C-alpha positions in Angstrom: -0.6 3.4 50.5 3.1 3.9 50.2 4.8 4.7 46.9 6.7 1.4 47.1 3.7 -0.7 47.2 1.6 1.5 44.8 1.1 0.1 41.2 0.8 1.8 37.9 -3.0 1.2 37.7 -3.5 3.3 40.8 -2.0 6.4 39.3 -2.4 6.0 35.5 -4.9 8.0 33.4 -7.4 5.4 32.2 -8.8 5.6 28.5 -6.2 8.4 27.4 -6.8 10.6 24.6 -5.5 8.8 21.5 -5.0 9.4 17.7 -5.0 7.2 14.7 -1.9 6.9 12.5 -3.7 8.2 9.4 -4.6 11.5 11.0 -2.7 14.6 10.0 0.1 16.1 12.1 -2.0 19.4 12.1 -4.9 17.4 13.7 -2.4 15.9 16.3 -1.0 19.3 17.2 -4.5 20.8 17.6 -5.6 18.0 19.7 -2.5 18.2 22.0 -2.9 22.0 22.4 -6.7 21.8 23.2 -6.3 19.0 25.6 -3.1 20.4 27.1 -1.1 17.2 26.8 2.4 16.6 25.5 2.0 13.2 24.0 -0.6 10.9 22.4 -0.7 7.2 22.1 -1.3 6.2 18.5 -3.8 3.3 18.0 -5.1 1.6 15.0 -8.7 0.8 14.0 -8.8 -2.1 16.4 -7.5 -0.1 19.3 -4.0 -1.7 19.2 -1.2 0.5 20.2 1.1 1.1 17.2 3.1 4.1 18.3 3.5 7.2 20.4 3.6 10.8 19.3 5.4 13.3 21.5 6.4 16.9 21.4 10.0 15.7 20.8 8.7 13.9 17.4 7.1 17.3 16.5 10.3 19.2 17.2 12.4 16.8 15.2 10.1 17.7 12.3 11.2 21.4 12.6 15.0 20.9 13.2 17.3 21.4 10.4 18.7 18.5 8.4 22.2 17.5 9.2 23.7 15.0 6.8 25.8 12.2 8.5 29.5 12.8 8.5 31.4 10.4 6.2 34.6 10.1 4.2 35.7 8.2 1.2 38.5 5.8 1.3 39.6 3.8 -1.9 36.2 4.3 -3.3 34.2 3.3 -0.3 32.0 5.5 1.9 32.5 5.3 5.6 30.0 6.9 7.9 30.9 8.3 11.3 27.2 8.5 12.2 24.2 6.3 11.4 22.6 7.0 7.9 19.5 5.4 9.3 19.1 8.2 11.9 19.4 10.7 9.1 16.7 8.8 7.1 14.4 8.7 10.1 15.0 12.4 10.7 14.2 13.2 7.0 11.0 11.0 7.1 9.8 12.8 10.2 10.6 16.2 8.8 8.7 15.6 5.6 5.8 13.7 7.1 2.3 14.9 6.9 0.5 12.0 8.7 1.0 10.9 12.4 2.4 7.5 11.1 5.2 9.4 9.5 6.5 11.1 12.5 5.4 9.0 15.5 7.7 6.7 17.3 6.7 3.2 16.6 7.0 0.3 19.0 6.9 2.6 22.1 8.1 1.5 25.6 5.1 0.2 27.4 4.2 -1.0 30.9 1.6 -3.3 32.4 -1.0 -1.9 35.0 0.2 -4.2 37.8 3.9 -3.0 37.8 5.2 -1.1 40.8 5.7 2.8 40.6 9.3 2.5 41.4 9.7 0.1 38.5 7.8 2.4 36.3 10.0 5.3 37.4 13.2 3.3 36.7 11.9 2.2 33.2 11.2 6.0 32.4 14.7 6.9 33.5 16.4 4.0 31.7 14.5 4.5 28.5 14.5 8.3 28.8 10.8 8.7 28.2 8.3 11.0 29.9 5.2 8.8 29.5 4.5 5.0 29.3 1.4 3.7 27.5 -0.2 1.1 29.9 -1.3 -2.0 28.0 -2.8 -5.4 28.6 -1.7 -7.5 25.7 -1.7 -5.1 22.7 -4.7 -3.2 24.1 -4.1 0.3 25.4 -5.8 0.7 28.8 -4.1 4.0 30.2 -1.0 6.1 30.3 1.3 7.0 33.2 3.5 10.1 33.0 6.3 11.5 35.0 3.8 14.0 36.4 1.7 11.0 37.7 4.7 9.5 39.4 5.5 12.9 41.1 1.9 13.2 42.1 2.2 9.8 43.8 4.9 11.2 46.2 2.3 13.7 47.8 1.5 12.7 51.4 
Protein backbone atom coordinates (compact mmCIF):
# COMPACT_ATOMS: atom_id res chain seq x y z
CA UNK A 1 0.00 0.00 0.00
CA UNK A 2 1.43 3.41 -0.91
CA UNK A 3 1.25 6.35 1.45
CA UNK A 4 -0.95 8.26 -1.00
CA UNK A 5 -3.63 5.55 -0.92
CA UNK A 6 -3.35 4.73 2.80
CA UNK A 7 -6.03 6.00 5.14
CA UNK A 8 -5.95 7.08 8.79
CA UNK A 9 -7.66 3.88 9.99
CA UNK A 10 -4.70 1.82 8.73
CA UNK A 11 -2.14 3.66 10.89
CA UNK A 12 -4.07 5.05 13.88
CA UNK A 13 -3.88 3.63 17.38
CA UNK A 14 -7.35 2.19 18.06
CA UNK A 15 -8.88 2.62 21.53
CA UNK A 16 -6.27 5.13 22.75
CA UNK A 17 -5.51 5.85 26.39
CA UNK A 18 -7.96 8.55 27.52
CA UNK A 19 -8.72 10.59 30.59
CA UNK A 20 -11.87 12.21 31.95
CA UNK A 21 -12.16 15.98 32.41
CA UNK A 22 -12.74 15.64 36.16
CA UNK A 23 -9.43 13.83 36.78
CA UNK A 24 -6.63 15.79 38.42
CA UNK A 25 -3.75 17.23 36.46
CA UNK A 26 -1.44 15.15 38.66
CA UNK A 27 -3.23 11.95 37.58
CA UNK A 28 -2.90 13.00 33.94
CA UNK A 29 0.83 13.62 34.27
CA UNK A 30 1.34 10.22 35.94
CA UNK A 31 -0.69 8.50 33.21
CA UNK A 32 1.29 10.21 30.47
CA UNK A 33 4.58 9.27 32.13
CA UNK A 34 3.72 5.63 32.78
CA UNK A 35 2.28 5.10 29.29
CA UNK A 36 5.07 7.19 27.70
CA UNK A 37 2.68 9.32 25.66
CA UNK A 38 2.68 13.06 25.04
CA UNK A 39 -1.05 13.65 24.78
CA UNK A 40 -4.38 12.33 25.97
CA UNK A 41 -7.83 12.59 24.43
CA UNK A 42 -10.29 13.80 27.07
CA UNK A 43 -13.65 12.02 27.05
CA UNK A 44 -16.76 12.43 29.19
CA UNK A 45 -18.79 9.68 30.90
CA UNK A 46 -20.47 8.76 27.62
CA UNK A 47 -17.17 8.42 25.72
CA UNK A 48 -17.70 11.67 23.81
CA UNK A 49 -14.51 13.55 22.96
CA UNK A 50 -14.52 16.89 24.83
CA UNK A 51 -10.89 17.95 24.56
CA UNK A 52 -7.26 17.00 24.32
CA UNK A 53 -4.49 17.35 26.87
CA UNK A 54 -0.95 17.72 25.57
CA UNK A 55 2.47 18.38 26.99
CA UNK A 56 2.03 21.90 25.63
CA UNK A 57 -1.01 22.42 27.86
CA UNK A 58 1.05 21.28 30.83
CA UNK A 59 3.92 23.62 29.92
CA UNK A 60 1.56 26.60 29.71
CA UNK A 61 0.66 25.81 33.30
CA UNK A 62 4.30 26.31 34.35
CA UNK A 63 5.05 29.41 32.25
CA UNK A 64 5.10 32.79 34.02
CA UNK A 65 2.18 35.18 33.64
CA UNK A 66 2.55 38.00 31.14
CA UNK A 67 -0.19 40.57 31.33
CA UNK A 68 -1.38 41.81 27.93
CA UNK A 69 0.17 45.10 26.78
CA UNK A 70 -2.21 48.03 26.83
CA UNK A 71 -2.36 51.79 26.96
CA UNK A 72 -4.95 54.22 28.17
CA UNK A 73 -6.23 56.92 25.87
CA UNK A 74 -8.86 59.41 26.99
CA UNK A 75 -9.94 57.11 29.81
CA UNK A 76 -10.25 54.02 27.59
CA UNK A 77 -8.06 50.95 27.68
CA UNK A 78 -6.63 49.82 24.36
CA UNK A 79 -5.13 46.32 24.35
CA UNK A 80 -2.28 45.46 21.97
CA UNK A 81 -2.73 41.76 22.67
CA UNK A 82 -5.79 39.67 23.34
CA UNK A 83 -6.95 39.78 26.97
CA UNK A 84 -8.75 36.48 26.25
CA UNK A 85 -5.41 34.74 25.72
CA UNK A 86 -4.20 36.08 29.07
CA UNK A 87 -7.36 34.81 30.79
CA UNK A 88 -6.92 31.37 29.15
CA UNK A 89 -3.27 31.24 30.29
CA UNK A 90 -4.29 32.24 33.81
CA UNK A 91 -7.02 29.57 33.88
CA UNK A 92 -4.56 26.89 32.75
CA UNK A 93 -1.91 28.04 35.22
CA UNK A 94 -4.26 27.80 38.17
CA UNK A 95 -6.14 24.71 37.02
CA UNK A 96 -6.16 21.58 39.14
CA UNK A 97 -8.39 19.43 36.94
CA UNK A 98 -7.90 18.23 33.36
CA UNK A 99 -10.93 20.28 32.25
CA UNK A 100 -9.18 23.43 33.45
CA UNK A 101 -6.08 23.02 31.30
CA UNK A 102 -7.14 20.85 28.34
CA UNK A 103 -7.67 22.26 24.88
CA UNK A 104 -11.43 22.06 24.24
CA UNK A 105 -12.85 21.34 20.79
CA UNK A 106 -9.72 19.66 19.42
CA UNK A 107 -9.01 19.27 15.73
CA UNK A 108 -10.25 15.81 14.75
CA UNK A 109 -10.22 13.55 11.73
CA UNK A 110 -12.35 10.71 10.36
CA UNK A 111 -10.89 7.19 9.96
CA UNK A 112 -11.40 7.11 6.17
CA UNK A 113 -9.35 10.26 5.42
CA UNK A 114 -6.11 9.78 3.45
CA UNK A 115 -2.75 10.04 5.21
CA UNK A 116 -1.61 12.97 3.04
CA UNK A 117 -4.75 14.87 4.10
CA UNK A 118 -4.05 14.01 7.75
CA UNK A 119 -0.47 15.24 7.39
CA UNK A 120 -1.65 18.48 5.81
CA UNK A 121 -4.21 19.02 8.57
CA UNK A 122 -1.54 18.52 11.24
CA UNK A 123 0.72 21.04 9.51
CA UNK A 124 -2.05 23.57 8.92
CA UNK A 125 -3.37 23.39 12.49
CA UNK A 126 0.09 22.99 14.09
CA UNK A 127 -0.87 19.88 16.06
CA UNK A 128 1.06 16.69 16.76
CA UNK A 129 -1.91 14.34 17.11
CA UNK A 130 -5.42 14.03 15.79
CA UNK A 131 -8.19 12.22 17.64
CA UNK A 132 -9.97 9.94 15.18
CA UNK A 133 -13.74 10.17 15.55
CA UNK A 134 -16.87 8.70 14.08
CA UNK A 135 -19.53 11.25 14.97
CA UNK A 136 -18.59 12.32 18.52
CA UNK A 137 -17.23 8.89 19.42
CA UNK A 138 -13.47 8.52 19.77
CA UNK A 139 -12.25 5.47 17.84
CA UNK A 140 -8.50 6.13 17.72
CA UNK A 141 -5.67 8.60 17.55
CA UNK A 142 -3.13 9.28 14.84
CA UNK A 143 0.15 11.05 15.59
CA UNK A 144 2.97 12.55 13.56
CA UNK A 145 4.98 9.49 14.53
CA UNK A 146 2.32 7.26 12.97
CA UNK A 147 2.52 9.22 9.73
CA UNK A 148 6.30 9.00 9.63
CA UNK A 149 6.07 5.25 10.29
CA UNK A 150 3.79 4.96 7.25
CA UNK A 151 6.69 6.15 5.08
CA UNK A 152 8.74 3.02 5.86
CA UNK A 153 8.97 0.64 2.89
